[in-house]
C-alpha positions in Angstrom: -34.8 -106.3 -6.4 -38.3 -105.0 -6.7 -41.0 -106.8 -4.7 -43.8 -108.3 -6.8 -47.4 -107.6 -5.6 -48.8 -111.2 -5.4 -52.3 -109.9 -4.5 -52.6 -108.1 -7.9 -51.1 -111.1 -9.8 -52.8 -114.5 -10.2 -50.1 -116.1 -12.3 -46.4 -115.4 -12.4 -43.9 -116.6 -14.9 -40.6 -116.1 -13.0 -37.4 -114.6 -14.3 -35.6 -118.0 -14.5 -38.5 -119.6 -16.4 -38.9 -120.2 -20.2 -42.4 -121.0 -21.2 -43.5 -122.2 -24.7 -47.1 -122.6 -25.7 -50.5 -120.9 -25.5 -51.6 -119.4 -22.2 -55.3 -118.9 -21.4 -56.2 -117.2 -18.1 -59.3 -115.6 -16.5 -57.2 -113.7 -14.0 -54.1 -111.4 -14.2 -50.7 -112.5 -15.4 -47.2 -111.2 -14.8 -44.3 -112.3 -17.0 -40.7 -111.8 -15.7 -39.1 -114.6 -17.8 -39.3 -115.7 -21.4 -42.5 -116.7 -23.2 -43.0 -118.0 -26.7 -46.7 -118.5 -27.4 -50.0 -116.6 -27.6 -51.8 -115.2 -24.5 -55.6 -114.9 -24.0 -56.3 -113.3 -20.7 -59.5 -111.8 -19.3 -57.5 -109.9 -16.7 -54.4 -107.7 -17.0 -51.0 -108.6 -18.2 -47.7 -107.1 -17.0 -44.5 -107.8 -18.9 -41.6 -107.2 -16.5 -38.4 -105.2 -17.4 -36.3 -108.3 -18.1 -39.0 -110.3 -19.8 -38.7 -111.3 -23.4 -42.1 -112.3 -25.0 -42.9 -113.5 -28.5 -46.6 -113.5 -28.4 -49.9 -112.2 -29.8 -51.7 -110.9 -26.7 -55.4 -110.4 -26.0 -56.2 -108.9 -22.6 -58.1 -106.2 -20.7 -55.1 -104.0 -19.9 -51.4 -104.6 -20.8 -48.2 -103.0 -19.3 -45.0 -103.5 -21.3 -41.8 -102.9 -19.4 -39.8 -105.5 -21.2 -39.5 -106.7 -24.8 -42.6 -107.9 -26.7 -42.7 -109.1 -30.4 -46.2 -109.7 -31.5 -49.6 -108.0 -31.8 -51.5 -106.7 -28.8 -55.3 -106.4 -28.6 -56.8 -104.8 -25.4 -60.3 -104.0 -24.2 -58.7 -101.2 -22.2 -55.4 -99.6 -22.2 -51.9 -100.5 -23.3 -48.9 -98.8 -21.5 -45.4 -99.0 -22.8 -43.0 -97.9 -20.0 -39.7 -96.1 -20.5 -37.9 -99.5 -20.5 -40.5 -101.2 -22.8 -40.0 -102.3 -26.4 -43.0 -103.3 -28.5 -42.6 -104.6 -32.1 -46.1 -105.4 -33.5 -49.5 -104.0 -34.3 -51.9 -102.9 -31.7 -55.7 -102.6 -31.4 -56.5 -100.9 -28.2 -58.9 -98.5 -26.6 -56.2 -96.3 -25.0 -52.5 -96.2 -25.7 -49.8 -94.6 -23.4 -46.1 -94.6 -24.2 -43.7 -93.2 -21.7 -40.6 -91.2 -22.7 -37.9 -93.7 -23.8 -40.4 -96.5 -24.6 -40.2 -98.0 -28.1 -43.2 -98.9 -30.3 -42.7 -100.2 -33.9 -45.9 -101.1 -35.7 -49.3 -99.8 -36.6 -52.0 -98.9 -34.2 -55.8 -98.8 -34.2 -57.9 -97.2 -31.5 -61.2 -99.0 -30.8 -64.1 -97.0 -29.4 -66.5 -98.4 -26.8 -69.4 -100.2 -28.3 -72.7 -98.4 -28.7 -74.3 -100.4 -25.9 -71.6 -99.3 -23.4 -71.8 -95.6 -24.4 -75.5 -95.3 -25.0 -77.4 -94.6 -28.2 -75.9 -92.4 -30.9 -72.5 -92.5 -29.3 -73.5 -90.2 -26.5 -73.1 -91.1 -22.8 -76.6 -91.1 -21.2 -77.0 -89.3 -17.9 -80.5 -90.5 -16.7 -81.3 -87.3 -14.7 -80.3 -85.0 -17.6 -82.2 -87.2 -20.1 -85.3 -87.0 -18.0 -85.1 -83.2 -17.7 -84.4 -82.9 -21.5 -87.5 -85.0 -22.2 -89.6 -82.8 -19.8 -88.4 -79.6 -21.6 -89.3 -81.1 -25.0 -92.8 -82.0 -23.8 -93.3 -78.5 -22.4 -92.1 -77.0 -25.7 -94.5 -79.1 -27.7 -97.5 -78.3 -25.7 -97.3 -81.1 -23.1 -97.8 -84.1 -25.4 
């Protein structure tokens, strides 16, 4: 049996637990049992290999190693491992599916918002920006 990292997990739904209802959490969540109900989590969610989840999931990052039926929305990445099965639509920033993993549904990739990436969709490097501005001023006669 694989040891569970309790330091990386705030809440654990164990293998012998069946949970019904909505879960809202500010920290990370690991599910090893069964869950029927939506999840809203500010942290990360890990669905264990033997877990069976029927849920719409909103979280930062999600790892699916078990079975999930429902839609997943992440602010970060979604990983479906080789043992993972996901039936539902996804809206994520990054999507990784390992060889053997199953995904059935539609996907949408969300880009970082303009405020996170800087103006015009370009990442701003302050030093390079200052040098570029200096070069532009020199080219225009120092104005």
